[in-house]
LODRENLUM-995837 format. One record per atom (N, C-alpha, C): residue number from 1; residue in one letter; atom name; z, y, x. Coordinates in steps of 0.001 Angstrom, whole numbers. Each point is the difference from the previous one (the first is absolute). Layout:
N
pos, code, site, w, v, u
NUM, a, CA, Z, Y, X
...
***
This chain:
290
pos, code, site, w, v, u
1, m, N, -40188, 93094, 94446
1, m, CA, -20, 1097, 1321
1, m, C, -1268, 576, -504
2, k, N, 19, 1091, 701
2, k, CA, -1047, 706, 189
2, k, C, -471, -43, 2003
3, y, N, -519, -494, 588
3, y, CA, -462, -807, 811
3, y, C, -465, 346, 1195
4, i, N, -1644, 1078, -840
4, i, CA, -938, 360, 1082
4, i, C, 677, 974, 1523
5, s, N, -115, -159, 802
5, s, CA, 979, 452, 1227
5, s, C, -526, 1704, 306
6, l, N, 326, 684, -747
6, l, CA, -1050, 1146, -162
6, l, C, 1342, 885, -169
7, f, N, 414, 830, 1499
7, f, CA, 1147, 917, -164
7, f, C, 1246, -1010, 210
8, l, N, 587, -814, 497
8, l, CA, 935, -488, -302
8, l, C, 1387, 944, -426
9, m, N, -86, 1310, 766
9, m, CA, 967, 566, -173
9, m, C, 137, 602, -1788
10, f, N, -1359, -178, -529
10, f, CA, -164, 50, -1571
10, f, C, 117, -857, -511
11, f, N, 352, -1066, 325
11, f, CA, 266, -831, -782
11, f, C, 928, -826, -1133
12, l, N, 687, 898, 365
12, l, CA, 1568, -221, -651
12, l, C, 248, 1504, -1013
13, l, N, -982, 785, 255
13, l, CA, -261, 1369, -1016
13, l, C, -789, -658, -708
14, l, N, -345, -1119, -465
14, l, CA, -1233, -156, -1096
14, l, C, 356, -1081, -708
15, n, N, 1226, -1111, -54
15, n, CA, 290, -514, -335
15, n, C, 1304, -90, -1023
16, c, N, -214, -291, -1350
16, c, CA, 1238, 451, -617
16, c, C, 1235, -1388, 20
17, e, N, -666, -821, 1540
17, e, CA, 781, -1275, -555
17, e, C, 1405, 254, 566
18, q, N, -18, 1112, 892
18, q, CA, 1325, 377, 895
18, q, C, 758, 540, -1148
19, k, N, -145, 330, -1085
19, k, CA, 808, 640, -551
19, k, C, 363, -807, -1031
20, v, N, -246, -1235, -294
20, v, CA, 403, -1088, -293
20, v, C, 1074, -542, 444
21, v, N, -488, -187, 1269
21, v, CA, 856, -1030, 1249
21, v, C, 1716, 1181, -87
22, s, N, -194, 710, 413
22, s, CA, 996, 654, 933
22, s, C, 367, 1757, -649
23, s, N, -346, 546, -1101
23, s, CA, 390, 1094, -709
23, s, C, 1055, 233, -946
24, t, N, 678, 525, 100
24, t, CA, 1119, 309, -1135
24, t, C, -503, 772, -998
25, q, N, -1532, 394, 163
25, q, CA, -364, 690, -1321
25, q, C, -549, -1128, -552
26, v, N, -484, -1068, -14
26, v, CA, -559, -1398, -966
26, v, C, 1529, 159, -921
27, v, N, -762, -22, -1085
27, v, CA, 917, -293, -1049
27, v, C, 533, -1709, -363
28, g, N, 658, -703, 228
28, g, CA, 372, -778, 46
28, g, C, 44, -573, -1552
29, e, N, 192, -1647, -136
29, e, CA, -153, -381, -1613
29, e, C, 1830, 5, -88
30, t, N, 741, 589, 257
30, t, CA, 1452, -24, -337
30, t, C, -33, 1629, -484
31, d, N, -1114, 856, 207
31, d, CA, 65, 1123, -116
31, d, C, -627, 491, -1055
32, a, N, -1317, -1487, -650
32, a, CA, -920, -1, -710
32, a, C, -140, -994, -790
33, v, N, 1044, 118, -1284
33, v, CA, 797, -1129, -491
33, v, C, -1168, 337, -1166
34, y, N, -410, -714, -1009
34, y, CA, -1838, 349, -370
34, y, C, 363, -575, -1389
35, e, N, 355, 1340, -836
35, e, CA, -423, -381, -1360
35, e, C, -1003, 466, -980
36, k, N, 315, -1288, -876
36, k, CA, -1626, 378, -481
36, k, C, 154, 1626, -1398
37, p, N, -1049, 669, 158
37, p, CA, -236, 1001, -656
37, p, C, 1166, 336, -1121
38, g, N, 679, 876, -935
38, g, CA, 302, -485, -1120
38, g, C, -474, 1191, -1146
39, k, N, -884, 1171, 511
39, k, CA, -614, 536, -932
39, k, C, -1404, 542, 352
40, v, N, -400, -432, 1093
40, v, CA, -1550, 234, 104
40, v, C, -714, -1116, -307
41, e, N, -1160, 13, -909
41, e, CA, -1232, -742, -444
41, e, C, -534, -437, 851
42, i, N, -442, -1112, 598
42, i, CA, -616, -503, 685
42, i, C, -1221, -1459, -753
43, n, N, -1003, 785, 220
43, n, CA, -1450, -611, -756
43, n, C, -513, -935, 719
44, r, N, 1012, -1282, 115
44, r, CA, -702, -1402, 775
44, r, C, -845, -500, -422
45, e, N, -1053, 418, -1031
45, e, CA, -1284, -458, -17
45, e, C, -1174, 757, 658
46, k, N, 664, 1573, -79
46, k, CA, -1122, 741, 543
46, k, C, -254, 96, 1768
47, n, N, -1124, 526, 273
47, n, CA, 6, -689, 1860
47, n, C, -593, 1421, 710
48, t, N, 200, 1283, -932
48, t, CA, -139, 895, 1063
48, t, C, 1172, 1091, 220
49, i, N, 555, 550, 1003
49, i, CA, 1023, 233, -104
49, i, C, 340, 1137, -1587
50, i, N, -948, 506, 233
50, i, CA, 379, 1292, -1174
50, i, C, -90, -740, -1220
51, e, N, -338, -958, -462
51, e, CA, -150, -977, -1160
51, e, C, 1455, -753, 344
52, r, N, 541, -638, 980
52, r, CA, 1052, -850, 45
52, r, C, 1912, 814, -336
53, f, N, -272, 1425, 757
53, f, CA, 1301, 334, -80
53, f, C, 23, 1230, -790
54, q, N, 886, -66, -768
54, q, CA, 328, 1136, -1218
54, q, C, 918, 1185, 901
55, p, N, 228, 1010, -239
55, p, CA, 1093, 931, 471
55, p, C, 1067, -577, -714
56, p, N, 1474, 642, 1029
56, p, CA, 814, -189, -962
56, p, C, 282, 576, -960
57, q, N, 616, 145, -1143
57, q, CA, 199, 505, -1320
57, q, C, 469, 1514, 343
58, g, N, -1486, 688, -656
58, g, CA, 256, 1395, -239
58, g, C, -715, 712, 1234
59, f, N, -1396, -1167, 744
59, f, CA, -538, 857, 1104
59, f, C, -1325, -613, -35
60, t, N, -1031, 1124, 113
60, t, CA, -1361, -1143, -19
60, t, C, -982, 663, 830
61, w, N, -895, -1233, 211
61, w, CA, -476, -146, 1147
61, w, C, -870, 1745, 508
62, i, N, 374, -335, 996
62, i, CA, -1342, 1398, 461
62, i, C, -966, -337, 697
63, t, N, -1271, -401, -476
63, t, CA, -1042, -674, 227
63, t, C, -697, 1190, 1279
64, s, N, -468, -476, 699
64, s, CA, -821, 699, 840
64, s, C, -1556, 331, -393
65, e, N, -757, 1214, 723
65, e, CA, -1671, -27, -410
65, e, C, -270, -1384, 294
66, e, N, -1302, -49, -823
66, e, CA, -562, -685, 154
66, e, C, -1116, -401, 1652
67, n, N, -276, -884, 232
67, n, CA, -679, 116, 1373
67, n, C, 1075, 256, 1250
68, s, N, 979, 222, -493
68, s, CA, 767, 34, 1141
68, s, C, 1098, -760, 627
69, y, N, 644, 429, 1419
69, y, CA, 499, -1534, 148
69, y, C, 1067, -611, -578
70, g, N, 510, 989, -735
70, g, CA, 1348, -553, -389
70, g, C, -662, -564, -1456
71, n, N, -650, 233, -634
71, n, CA, -1041, -465, -886
71, n, C, -258, -1780, 331
72, f, N, -545, 31, 1057
72, f, CA, -433, -1124, 948
72, f, C, 1359, -1210, -466
73, i, N, 1194, 595, 495
73, i, CA, 1535, -732, 68
73, i, C, 425, -439, -1073
74, e, N, -271, 1289, -1008
74, e, CA, 458, -300, -1436
74, e, C, -613, -1545, -854
75, h, N, -1144, 261, 455
75, h, CA, -1308, -900, -440
75, h, C, -59, -1561, 568
76, f, N, 959, 59, 737
76, f, CA, -476, -920, 1163
76, f, C, 182, -1346, -475
77, p, N, -455, -1140, 29
77, p, CA, 409, -1201, -759
77, p, C, 1212, -717, 858
78, l, N, 606, -340, -794
78, l, CA, 1508, -995, 148
78, l, C, -522, -1422, -190
79, k, N, 794, -817, 697
79, k, CA, -185, -1784, 200
79, k, C, 1069, 312, -1361
80, s, N, -389, -1551, -823
80, s, CA, 1020, -334, -1329
80, s, C, 1159, 73, 203
81, y, N, 781, 672, -687
81, y, CA, 1392, -231, 23
81, y, C, 775, -1094, 483
82, g, N, 953, 195, 1206
82, g, CA, 551, -1192, 635
82, g, C, -832, -236, 1399
83, s, N, -1188, 439, -224
83, s, CA, -428, -712, 1306
83, s, C, 843, 544, 1294
84, p, N, 215, -1032, 1009
84, p, CA, 667, 320, 1040
84, p, C, -620, 688, 875
85, i, N, 752, 1187, 1191
85, i, CA, -550, 556, 1708
85, i, C, 380, -1269, 353
86, v, N, -1726, 87, 459
86, v, CA, -195, -1634, 1522
86, v, C, -456, 1296, 1033
87, k, N, 847, -1035, 863
87, k, CA, -755, 608, 1196
87, k, C, -1143, -206, 717
88, f, N, -565, -25, 814
88, f, CA, -1455, 291, 795
88, f, C, -171, -1587, 76
89, n, N, 981, -1076, 19
89, n, CA, -415, -1153, 144
89, n, C, -162, -827, -1564
90, s, N, 299, 1033, -780
90, s, CA, 44, -439, -1207
90, s, C, 1190, -862, -500
91, e, N, 1112, -6, 845
91, e, CA, 1219, -475, -269
91, e, C, 1052, 1201, -1024
92, p, N, 611, -390, -1122
92, p, CA, 821, 1551, -718
92, p, C, 1141, 200, 916
93, v, N, 301, 1670, -301
93, v, CA, 1193, 368, 853
93, v, C, 1191, -574, -530
94, a, N, 1380, -177, 705
94, a, CA, 808, -148, -537
94, a, C, 1067, 739, -1282
95, n, N, -72, 880, -200
95, n, CA, 660, 943, -861
95, n, C, -964, 402, -1040
96, q, N, -140, -750, -845
96, q, CA, -1061, 764, -1224
96, q, C, 544, 940, -1418
97, n, N, 701, -125, 719
97, n, CA, 821, 1171, -1592
97, n, C, -318, 1300, 129
98, l, N, -362, 260, 1350
98, l, CA, -54, 1557, 183
98, l, C, -1530, 641, -578
99, r, N, -630, -1106, -757
99, r, CA, -1315, 752, -551
99, r, C, -93, -15, -1455
100, e, N, -774, 1202, -230
100, e, CA, -153, -670, -1664
100, e, C, -1623, 166, 50
101, g, N, -1397, 124, 1477
101, g, CA, -1248, -237, -490
101, g, C, -410, -279, 1394
102, v, N, -1225, -864, 1
102, v, CA, -501, -149, 1291
102, v, C, -1255, 265, 63
103, f, N, -323, 1390, 661
103, f, CA, -1492, -5, -128
103, f, C, -1032, -1214, 208
104, d, N, -1010, -67, -561
104, d, CA, -1092, -984, 175
104, d, C, -1062, 671, 596
105, l, N, 483, 164, 1867
105, l, CA, -550, 34, 1086
105, l, C, 418, -751, 965
106, d, N, -1165, -864, 656
106, d, CA, 734, -928, 1260
106, d, C, 380, 707, 1406
107, v, N, 790, -982, -22
107, v, CA, 883, 858, 1655
107, v, C, -319, -788, 1316
108, g, N, -1736, -494, 50
108, g, CA, -206, -651, 1226
108, g, C, 358, -1278, 33
109, t, N, 46, -787, 1253
109, t, CA, 102, -1233, 540
109, t, C, 708, 387, 1594
110, r, N, 693, 1099, 4
110, r, CA, 371, 383, 1446
110, r, C, 1207, 757, -157
111, d, N, 933, 90, 730
111, d, CA, 1041, 1071, -513
111, d, C, -438, 1244, 529
112, l, N, -680, 824, -596
112, l, CA, -322, 1376, 351
112, l, C, 534, 1236, -1136
113, q, N, -374, -459, -1060
113, q, CA, 111, 961, -1020
113, q, C, 1716, 89, -1164
114, q, N, 444, 684, 1400
114, q, CA, 1483, -16, -579
114, q, C, 660, 1495, -710
115, c, N, 812, 743, 218
115, c, CA, -76, 1110, -666
115, c, C, -624, 1123, -61
116, a, N, -34, 432, 1684
116, a, CA, -1069, 813, -111
116, a, C, -1771, 234, -474
117, d, N, -188, -1673, 76
117, d, CA, -1213, -159, -161
117, d, C, -498, -190, -1536
118, a, N, 1156, -350, -662
118, a, CA, -30, 249, -1303
118, a, C, -767, 752, -791
119, v, N, 941, 1246, 705
119, v, CA, -557, 1395, -667
119, v, C, -1278, 336, 548
120, i, N, -265, -359, 1295
120, i, CA, -1561, 533, 608
120, i, C, -723, -1132, -908
121, r, N, 1, -858, -229
121, r, CA, -984, -1239, -980
121, r, C, -404, 612, -1334
122, m, N, 1374, 856, -656
122, m, CA, -405, 413, -801
122, m, C, -811, 844, -344
123, r, N, 906, 1243, 1060
123, r, CA, -795, 1207, 51
123, r, C, -1908, -692, 460
124, s, N, -716, -696, 892
124, s, CA, -525, -535, 18
124, s, C, -1326, -708, -725
125, e, N, 340, -345, -725
125, e, CA, -278, -608, -1280
125, e, C, -251, 699, -998
126, f, N, 499, 1035, 4
126, f, CA, -296, 1186, -1355
126, f, C, -1330, 926, 1071
127, l, N, 593, 117, 1139
127, l, CA, -1142, 1112, 540
127, l, C, -1379, -983, -124
128, f, N, 285, -1501, 538
128, f, CA, -1699, -654, -238
128, f, C, -93, -391, -1327
129, k, N, 392, 40, -974
129, k, CA, -500, -478, -1273
129, k, C, -661, 1354, -723
130, t, N, 496, 1373, 628
130, t, CA, -555, 1383, -282
130, t, C, -1535, 229, 608
131, r, N, 215, -778, 1441
131, r, CA, -946, 193, 782
131, r, C, 492, 1450, 579
132, k, N, 853, 528, 233
132, k, CA, 869, 1022, 1103
132, k, C, -78, -541, 1570
133, f, N, -1221, -670, 238
133, f, CA, 91, -536, 1356
133, f, C, 588, 850, 1194
134, d, N, -344, 1240, -395
134, d, CA, 658, 1057, 1301
134, d, C, 1143, 350, -213
135, e, N, 554, -633, -439
135, e, CA, 1870, 245, -711
135, e, C, 518, -1269, 683
136, i, N, -938, -674, 615
136, i, CA, 1171, -1671, 240
136, i, C, -232, 117, 2003
137, k, N, 1219, 793, -121
137, k, CA, 214, 31, 1221
137, k, C, 1323, 200, 629
138, f, N, 478, -1184, 1038
138, f, CA, 1136, 186, 293
138, f, C, 703, 322, 1656
139, h, N, 641, 275, -303
139, h, CA, 922, 352, 1946
139, h, C, 663, -1321, 505
140, f, N, -264, -605, 1049
140, f, CA, 974, -719, 939
140, f, C, 1030, 728, -40
141, t, N, 735, -540, 186
141, t, CA, 1775, 379, 487
141, t, C, 194, 987, 1418
142, s, N, -1319, -508, 335
142, s, CA, -378, 624, 1610
142, s, C, -230, 1308, 40
143, g, N, -909, 417, -1444
143, g, CA, -823, 694, -245
143, g, C, -1089, 118, -246
144, d, N, -886, -1262, 398
144, d, CA, -1485, 254, -46
144, d, C, -545, -254, -1106
145, l, N, -1019, 306, -665
145, l, CA, -590, 236, -1563
145, l, C, -1111, -1073, 466
146, l, N, 463, -1156, -1067
146, l, CA, -1284, -1356, -580
146, l, C, -352, 707, -1394
147, t, N, -1683, 474, -368
147, t, CA, -110, 2, -1549
147, t, C, -739, -1214, -245
148, w, N, -66, -204, -1398
148, w, CA, -846, -844, -185
148, w, C, -1576, -35, 274
149, n, N, -247, 1062, -220
149, n, CA, -1678, 593, 6
149, n, C, -174, -350, 1501
150, d, N, 893, 315, 1023
150, d, CA, -449, -414, 896
150, d, C, 238, -1766, 358
151, y, N, 533, -521, -592
151, y, CA, 470, -1637, 617
151, y, C, -1206, -611, -1107
152, r, N, -253, 632, -974
152, r, CA, -1337, -317, -1046
152, r, C, -1191, -412, 888
153, e, N, -13, 1007, 924
153, e, CA, -1410, 519, 1134
153, e, C, 175, -1032, 824
154, g, N, 1205, -607, -30
154, g, CA, 347, -891, 1823
154, g, C, 913, 222, 679
155, v, N, 244, 1181, 86
155, v, CA, 1206, 511, 575
155, v, C, 979, -1221, 452
156, r, N, 287, 60, 1094
156, r, CA, 1477, -817, -92
156, r, C, 683, 652, 1266
157, a, N, 1531, -433, -347
157, a, CA, 1050, 552, 1401
157, a, C, 58, -1246, 1173
158, f, N, 365, 1129, 1222
158, f, CA, 103, -1091, 945
158, f, C, 1260, 693, 898
159, v, N, 793, -963, 103
159, v, CA, 1025, 4, 768
159, v, C, 106, -342, 1264
160, n, N, 555, 1014, 832
160, n, CA, -39, -43, 1593
160, n, C, 1658, 621, 455
161, g, N, 1172, -1102, -53
161, g, CA, 946, 798, 269
161, g, C, 1034, 637, -1375
162, n, N, -198, 1282, 313
162, n, CA, 435, 817, -1040
162, n, C, -1015, 790, 12
163, k, N, -1127, -178, -51
163, k, CA, -1367, 755, -546
163, k, C, -833, -561, -1107
164, v, N, -423, 805, -898
164, v, CA, -958, -625, -959
164, v, C, -1336, 862, 260
165, t, N, -812, -760, 301
165, t, CA, -1752, 700, -258
165, t, C, -660, -630, -1368
166, f, N, -1264, 450, -580
166, f, CA, -186, -238, -690
166, f, C, -1910, -82, 141
167, r, N, -375, -1086, -196
167, r, CA, -1628, 400, 200
167, r, C, -219, -1366, -724
168, k, N, -1551, 381, -702
168, k, CA, -907, -1241, -672
168, k, C, -310, -1067, 749
169, a, N, 533, -831, -694
169, a, CA, 123, -1591, 445
169, a, C, -822, -1051, -993
170, e, N, -82, 531, -1421
170, e, CA, -537, -930, -968
170, e, C, -1353, 782, -730
171, t, N, -279, -898, -1147
171, t, CA, -1220, 641, -681
171, t, C, 756, 976, -1161
172, r, N, -649, 590, -714
172, r, CA, 378, 548, -1305
172, r, C, 513, -1005, -1114
173, d, N, 940, 86, -706
173, d, CA, 469, -792, -744
173, d, C, 1279, 395, -1119
174, d, N, -634, 738, -991
174, d, CA, 1130, 721, -810
174, d, C, -176, -736, -1672
175, s, N, 323, -1422, 347
175, s, CA, 465, -698, -739
175, s, C, 1194, -12, -482
176, y, N, 459, -804, -1307
176, y, CA, 1774, 296, 480
176, y, C, 630, -727, 509
177, g, N, -322, -1463, 514
177, g, CA, 252, -899, 482
177, g, C, 256, 564, 1603
178, n, N, -757, 1116, 349
178, n, CA, 304, 929, 1633
178, n, C, 1213, 693, -449
179, f, N, 11, 816, -1269
179, f, CA, 853, 845, -57
179, f, C, 1474, -951, 106
180, i, N, 87, -434, -337
180, i, CA, 1511, -1145, -33
180, i, C, 113, 48, 1707
181, k, N, -1115, -369, 401
181, k, CA, 269, -555, 1821
181, k, C, 382, 1522, 560
182, y, N, -691, 1295, -535
182, y, CA, 636, 1324, 451
182, y, C, 1218, -141, -297
183, l, N, 248, 45, -1233
183, l, CA, 1774, 129, -64
183, l, C, 863, -744, 723
184, e, N, -66, -1182, 578
184, e, CA, 585, -824, 605
184, e, C, 397, 553, 1079
185, l, N, -1207, 586, 660
185, l, CA, 160, 459, 1314
185, l, C, 1206, 1610, -337
186, v, N, -371, 762, -740
186, v, CA, 539, 955, -691
186, v, C, 2054, -415, 65
187, y, N, 55, -1034, -625
187, y, CA, 1074, -911, -247
187, y, C, 616, 32, 1425
188, n, N, -858, -669, 921
188, n, CA, 604, -289, 1164
188, n, C, 808, 1192, 1031
189, y, N, -894, 1341, -38
189, y, CA, 198, 916, 793
189, y, C, 823, 1091, -1226
190, a, N, 76, -117, -1274
190, a, CA, 480, 1100, -329
190, a, C, 1537, -553, -1152
191, g, N, 751, 1117, 134
191, g, CA, 1577, -510, -763
191, g, C, 320, 1314, -633
192, t, N, 1208, 345, -46
192, t, CA, 550, 1101, -578
192, t, C, -59, 1115, 519
193, i, N, 253, -154, 1128
193, i, CA, -182, 1494, 620
193, i, C, -1156, 776, 77
194, s, N, -1018, -832, 342
194, s, CA, -1336, 356, -593
194, s, C, -518, 927, -1545
195, q, N, 400, -1385, -1180
195, q, CA, -10, 498, -492
195, q, C, 739, 1419, -614
196, f, N, 1397, 73, 743
196, f, CA, 592, 1638, 19
196, f, C, -747, 886, 349
197, r, N, -766, -242, 1013
197, r, CA, -715, 1149, 680
197, r, C, -1244, 485, -968
198, e, N, -468, -1053, -672
198, e, CA, -1154, 392, -860
198, e, C, 169, 410, -1306
199, t, N, 1536, -55, -371
199, t, CA, 199, 314, -1139
199, t, C, 276, 1685, -193
200, k, N, 760, 459, -1012
200, k, CA, 264, 1340, -378
200, k, C, 1305, -144, -423
201, p, N, 1220, 1250, 66
201, p, CA, 1088, -558, -459
201, p, C, 162, 717, -1451
202, l, N, 813, -679, -642
202, l, CA, 569, 479, -1361
202, l, C, 995, 345, -95
203, k, N, 537, 1260, -616
203, k, CA, 1229, 591, -19
203, k, C, 741, 204, -1361
204, s, N, -781, -39, -909
204, s, CA, -70, 103, -1601
204, s, C, 367, -1166, -374
205, n, N, 1044, -348, -1213
205, n, CA, -281, -1009, -879
205, n, C, -1234, 135, -874
206, s, N, -174, 1246, -757
206, s, CA, -1135, 451, -594
206, s, C, -1189, -646, 985
207, d, N, 45, -106, 1184
207, d, CA, -1421, -387, 638
207, d, C, -497, -1527, 55
208, l, N, 1196, -619, -764
208, l, CA, -3, -1411, 579
208, l, C, -969, -762, -1158
209, r, N, -1279, -943, 245
209, r, CA, -749, -560, -675
209, r, C, 44, -1157, 514
210, t, N, -1282, -785, -945
210, t, CA, -169, -1246, -135
210, t, C, -987, -232, 1928
211, g, N, 275, -783, 697
211, g, CA, -629, -183, 1593
211, g, C, 632, 775, 980
212, d, N, 1309, 325, -366
212, d, CA, 738, 861, 1011
212, d, C, 465, -1164, 697
213, l, N, 398, 510, 1384
213, l, CA, 841, -635, 577
213, l, C, 1381, 109, 504
214, l, N, 1049, -1086, -171
214, l, CA, 1199, 271, 491
214, l, C, -32, -998, 1408
215, i, N, 529, 973, 1273
215, i, CA, -553, -408, 1071
215, i, C, 1146, -92, 749
216, t, N, 240, -1223, 1357
216, t, CA, 312, 247, 989
216, t, C, -605, -61, 1294
217, a, N, -307, 867, 567
217, a, CA, -675, 217, 1228
217, a, C, 1076, -780, 1424
218, g, N, -643, -1062, 726
218, g, CA, 390, -54, 1022
218, g, C, 728, -1663, 538
219, s, N, 535, -632, 634
219, s, CA, 425, -1269, 527
219, s, C, 844, -201, -287
220, p, N, 355, -898, -813
220, p, CA, -445, -363, -1261
220, p, C, -339, 902, -880
221, g, N, -1173, 90, -1399
221, g, CA, -240, 634, -819
221, g, C, -430, -469, -846
222, h, N, -88, 72, -1370
222, h, CA, -454, -230, -1274
222, h, C, -382, 1402, -861
223, v, N, -758, -936, -651
223, v, CA, -378, 1006, -1190
223, v, C, -361, -479, -1192
224, v, N, 135, 682, -1394
224, v, CA, -465, -236, -1354
224, v, C, -1162, 988, -681
225, f, N, -278, -371, -695
225, f, CA, -533, 1078, -1226
225, f, C, 0, 19, -1922
226, i, N, 240, 1136, 35
226, i, CA, -208, 354, -1736
226, i, C, -1378, -779, -226
227, a, N, 317, -940, -1080
227, a, CA, -831, -614, -717
227, a, C, -111, 227, -1792
228, g, N, 794, 1028, -359
228, g, CA, 135, 701, -785
228, g, C, 1072, 767, -938
229, t, N, -779, 960, -371
229, t, CA, 1691, 1363, -427
229, t, C, -233, 143, -1476
230, c, N, 1177, 355, -586
230, c, CA, -31, 497, -1099
230, c, C, 1299, 1065, -135
231, k, N, 68, 707, -1570
231, k, CA, 864, 1270, 320
231, k, C, 573, -209, -1517
232, n, N, 995, 899, -4
232, n, CA, 508, 388, -1399
232, n, C, -235, 1298, 252
233, e, N, 586, 452, -1509
233, e, CA, -332, 1195, -759
233, e, C, 922, 992, 849
234, k, N, 731, -405, 898
234, k, CA, 634, 883, 649
234, k, C, -295, 112, 1488
235, g, N, -1022, -573, 263
235, g, CA, -1057, 396, 1222
235, g, C, 674, -1439, 1158
236, e, N, 989, -882, -443
236, e, CA, 513, -689, 1308
236, e, C, -896, -1249, -12
237, k, N, -519, -338, 1114
237, k, CA, -795, -1329, 292
237, k, C, 1196, -1156, 10
238, r, N, -871, -972, 576
238, r, CA, 241, -1760, -89
238, r, C, -1444, -86, 965
239, y, N, 48, -688, 937
239, y, CA, -1008, -1179, 838
239, y, C, -81, -1339, -538
240, l, N, -666, -437, 22
240, l, CA, -1086, -1280, 746
240, l, C, 447, -227, 1747
241, l, N, 604, -954, 869
241, l, CA, -346, -238, 1078
241, l, C, -813, -1162, 663
242, a, N, -860, 187, 721
242, a, CA, -820, -1402, 318
242, a, C, 264, -208, 1736
243, e, N, -109, -937, 159
243, e, CA, 121, -312, 1522
243, e, C, -851, -1116, 826
244, g, N, -452, 13, 1051
244, g, CA, 139, -1204, 727
244, g, C, 1141, -276, 874
245, f, N, 253, -1223, 904
245, f, CA, 664, -234, 606
245, f, C, 162, -685, 1080
246, t, N, 659, -657, 1090
246, t, CA, -252, -753, 1189
246, t, C, 958, -1531, -303
247, p, N, -667, -967, 139
247, p, CA, -1409, -199, 614
247, p, C, -958, 340, -1229
248, a, N, -1256, 51, 715
248, a, CA, -749, 964, -1003
248, a, C, -378, -1101, -1682
249, q, N, 282, 863, -850
249, q, CA, 142, -956, -1091
249, q, C, -456, 1197, -1392
250, s, N, -128, -816, -1271
250, s, CA, -604, 896, -908
250, s, C, 337, 1073, -838
251, i, N, -607, 1213, -196
251, i, CA, 847, 1226, -164
251, i, C, 506, 163, -1451
252, s, N, 723, 223, -15
252, s, CA, 913, 25, -1277
252, s, C, 837, 760, -722
253, i, N, -387, 176, -986
253, i, CA, 1153, 999, -1072
253, i, C, 1530, -533, 187
254, m, N, 713, 1058, 641
254, m, CA, 1409, -220, 260
254, m, C, 803, 83, -1841
255, s, N, 1223, -779, 627
255, s, CA, 1041, 393, -1115
255, s, C, 687, 732, 246
256, n, N, 765, 423, -840
256, n, CA, 1578, 1142, 459
256, n, C, 1412, -641, -62
257, p, N, 350, -581, 665
257, p, CA, 1149, -774, -316
257, p, C, 1204, 869, 324
258, f, N, -90, 1197, 336
258, f, CA, 1026, 823, -135
258, f, C, 84, 1093, -1175
259, d, N, -1009, -305, -740
259, d, CA, 270, 264, -1373
259, d, C, -1067, -386, -1452
260, p, N, 999, -1236, 166
260, p, CA, -1165, -666, -1064
260, p, C, -322, 167, -1170
261, k, N, 782, 1281, -417
261, k, CA, -857, 332, -1580
261, k, C, -1061, 221, 309
262, i, N, -371, 1037, 716
262, i, CA, -1438, 149, 103
262, i, C, -913, -640, 1357
263, s, N, 306, -950, 10
263, s, CA, -576, -648, 950
263, s, C, -1391, -1129, -535
264, p, N, -1114, 483, 606
264, p, CA, -401, 130, 1426
264, p, C, -140, 1555, 650
265, w, N, 242, 770, -1271
265, w, CA, -238, 1947, 487
265, w, C, 1288, -207, 980
266, y, N, -234, 1118, 484
266, y, CA, 768, 1075, 979
266, y, C, 218, 1445, -99
267, e, N, 1004, 566, 528
267, e, CA, 510, 1162, -310
267, e, C, -343, 622, 1433
268, l, N, -639, 752, 471
268, l, CA, -77, 922, 1387
268, l, C, -329, 1197, -44
269, d, N, 880, 260, 1192
269, d, CA, 120, 1482, 467
269, d, C, -107, 25, 1015
270, v, N, -1110, 1036, 876
270, v, CA, -173, 498, 970
270, v, C, 1207, 287, 543
271, n, N, 917, 277, -275
271, n, CA, 1207, 841, 784
271, n, C, 1192, -994, 748
272, a, N, -448, -1194, -819
272, a, CA, 1018, -892, 92
272, a, C, 365, -40, 983
273, a, N, 1293, -748, 611
273, a, CA, 785, -285, 1207
273, a, C, -913, -890, 520
274, e, N, 46, -1507, -1279
274, e, CA, -637, -747, 205
274, e, C, -744, -984, -1451
275, i, N, -401, -804, 556
275, i, CA, -789, -846, -1594
275, i, C, 60, -1220, 249
276, r, N, 522, -569, -543
276, r, CA, -206, -1657, 780
276, r, C, -543, -570, -1806
277, t, N, -1144, -1157, 998
277, t, CA, -1040, -727, -1265
277, t, C, 616, -1231, 483
278, s, N, -778, -957, -1026
278, s, CA, 118, -1355, 176
278, s, C, 508, -627, 1327
279, r, N, -693, 461, 938
279, r, CA, 180, -875, 1145
279, r, C, -2, 925, 1093
280, y, N, -97, 1365, 116
280, y, CA, 395, 692, 376
280, y, C, 931, 1676, 80
281, r, N, 432, 91, 1184
281, r, CA, 823, 1613, -90
281, r, C, -695, 1151, 772
282, f, N, -901, 575, -236
282, f, CA, -515, 1150, 141
282, f, C, 1040, 1096, 559
283, q, N, 185, 624, 1034
283, q, CA, 1207, 872, 715
283, q, C, -525, -4, 1347
284, p, N, -413, 1506, -102
284, p, CA, -584, 916, -816
284, p, C, -804, 86, -1194
285, v, N, -230, 567, -866
285, v, CA, -1139, -193, -790
285, v, C, -1153, 1478, 329
286, n, N, -893, -1132, -32
286, n, CA, -1673, 704, 320
286, n, C, -1278, -372, -1246
287, f, N, 414, 1120, -888
287, f, CA, -1494, -426, -618
287, f, C, -1443, 316, 601
288, r, N, -1076, -632, -260
288, r, CA, -1412, 678, 512
288, r, C, -1140, 151, -902
289, r, N, -747, 193, 298
289, r, CA, -1428, 150, -910
289, r, C, -1248, -342, 1106
290, y, N, -586, -602, 90
290, y, CA, -1415, 1, 552
290, y, C, -1351, 1270, -428
***
């Protein structure tokens, strides 16, 4: 559980775990009977998303522009095929059948990097790698903004009741290790609500692309991101989805237990009444983009 006591009233808003425990929107194991893909080739020896996952028959990859966020995701390294999803304490999660790939990215040693935080981590890693430091900035659920530029200059958040103030308390440190500390602070105070506010809505299926979010904002809430896109000659699209989860655990490419013939690809519709993924039911459907 995220434990820092900033805005106890916001605490439940930040944590995906409440969804797992209590909500009927969570897809149970009885709903998600997994079958291995029937017609989709998975190149198990390949360790990037775009190389490992071949599109369904009749579809071809839509590759993102070079140096874009989508391109960063498509070429993100995966752990060797069959690697388990592990929690922050290095223990494997109970159900390993709902994934076809695990991102080669640490989850930390504290129960912080959960569902919304996985999106924050991926987005921030891209911006850090491409040195777009001015764009590394996230609002807390309270509305307070913390930028990486301020944090690396030594600015820290100080909490007094329900009030947050910022002041310089450390020396400048622009190292990657300090960047991870910045993210851990953001994980504590940001969540699906703040991500919803920071992103723009997508209203057309033609707009969907790699890197976009499917999000339920609230208490509880959840978010997944598109990790790959393909299209056929009719213009129909299919998508790979990835997620973090609670407790904090590996980011993974999700299987599609509801359509095993195209798993791990999904058919998505911005106008759908609901979208079911391997571990969650999104209702209503909200697609967003940074």
